[in-house]
C-alpha positions as a Python dict, from the first residue, in 0.01 Angstrom:
ca = {
    (1, 'X'): (0, 0, 0),
    (2, 'X'): (338, -69, 237),
    (3, 'X'): (650, -51, 148),
    (4, 'X'): (938, -289, 206),
    (5, 'X'): (1078, -79, 513),
    (6, 'X'): (750, 10, 702),
    (7, 'X'): (675, -360, 693),
    (8, 'X'): (1039, -404, 858),
    (9, 'X'): (993, -222, 1097),
    (10, 'X'): (673, -337, 1186),
    (11, 'X'): (786, -706, 1217),
    (12, 'X'): (1105, -606, 1325),
    (13, 'X'): (881, -417, 1637),
    (14, 'X'): (660, -693, 1670),
    (15, 'X'): (917, -961, 1722),
    (16, 'X'): (1093, -749, 1977),
    (17, 'X'): (788, -716, 2202),
    (18, 'X'): (725, -1101, 2192),
    (19, 'X'): (1118, -1127, 2308),
    (20, 'X'): (1036, -910, 2618),
    (21, 'X'): (679, -1030, 2672),
    (22, 'X'): (893, -1417, 2630),
    (23, 'X'): (1178, -1211, 2891),
    (24, 'X'): (890, -1105, 3121),
    (25, 'X'): (714, -1492, 3085),
    (26, 'X'): (1065, -1654, 3202),
    (27, 'X'): (1076, -1409, 3467),
    (28, 'X'): (809, -1442, 3623),
    (29, 'X'): (866, -1824, 3625),
    (30, 'X'): (1158, -1757, 3831),
    (31, 'X'): (968, -1659, 4039),
    (32, 'X'): (726, -1872, 4114),
    (33, 'X'): (1032, -2081, 4195),
    (34, 'X'): (1132, -1866, 4429),
    (35, 'X'): (815, -1821, 4586),
    (36, 'X'): (754, -2187, 4644),
    (37, 'X'): (1079, -2304, 4806),
    (38, 'X'): (1053, -2007, 5048),
    (39, 'X'): (668, -2164, 5087),
    (40, 'X'): (789, -2486, 5175),
    (41, 'X'): (1142, -2349, 5367),
    (42, 'X'): (871, -2153, 5548),
    (43, 'X'): (620, -2505, 5580),
    (44, 'X'): (943, -2713, 5699),
    (45, 'X'): (1030, -2407, 5947),
    (46, 'X'): (748, -2450, 6095),
    (47, 'X'): (634, -2757, 6136),
    (48, 'X'): (983, -2811, 6283),
    (49, 'X'): (946, -2545, 6499),
    (50, 'X'): (1148, -2260, 6461),
    (51, 'X'): (886, -2035, 6361),
    (52, 'X'): (639, -1852, 6590),
    (53, 'X'): (282, -1846, 6502),
    (54, 'X'): (376, -1440, 6503),
    (55, 'X'): (571, -1483, 6158),
    (56, 'X'): (274, -1588, 5980),
    (57, 'X'): (234, -1260, 5840),
    (58, 'X'): (542, -1414, 5609),
    (59, 'X'): (417, -1682, 5443),
    (60, 'X'): (98, -1491, 5412),
    (61, 'X'): (259, -1280, 5173),
    (62, 'X'): (460, -1543, 5011),
    (63, 'X'): (113, -1652, 4922),
    (64, 'X'): (-73, -1352, 4794),
    (65, 'X'): (277, -1289, 4591),
    (66, 'X'): (223, -1631, 4444),
    (67, 'X'): (-110, -1577, 4392),
    (68, 'X'): (-17, -1231, 4200),
    (69, 'X'): (185, -1389, 3948),
    (70, 'X'): (-55, -1667, 3815),
    (71, 'X'): (-337, -1406, 3812),
    (72, 'X'): (-78, -1233, 3534),
    (73, 'X'): (-49, -1546, 3363),
    (74, 'X'): (-445, -1534, 3303),
    (75, 'X'): (-434, -1210, 3156),
}
């Protein structure tokens, strides 16, 4: 049997790990908001003719980053 000190240490470690995971999830949410805003801005600028076709790679990178963040949410 584990004594109360071992249990308490395990509980503290578990709580710490949960707090870290929650912080990571919150950061991902913020990153996704930033990416979505950047994509929306890119599309608006493209529609208004301020972006040339050669910079489509920037949009592709934003979309790929958004997809990667979403994939991590599934794991």
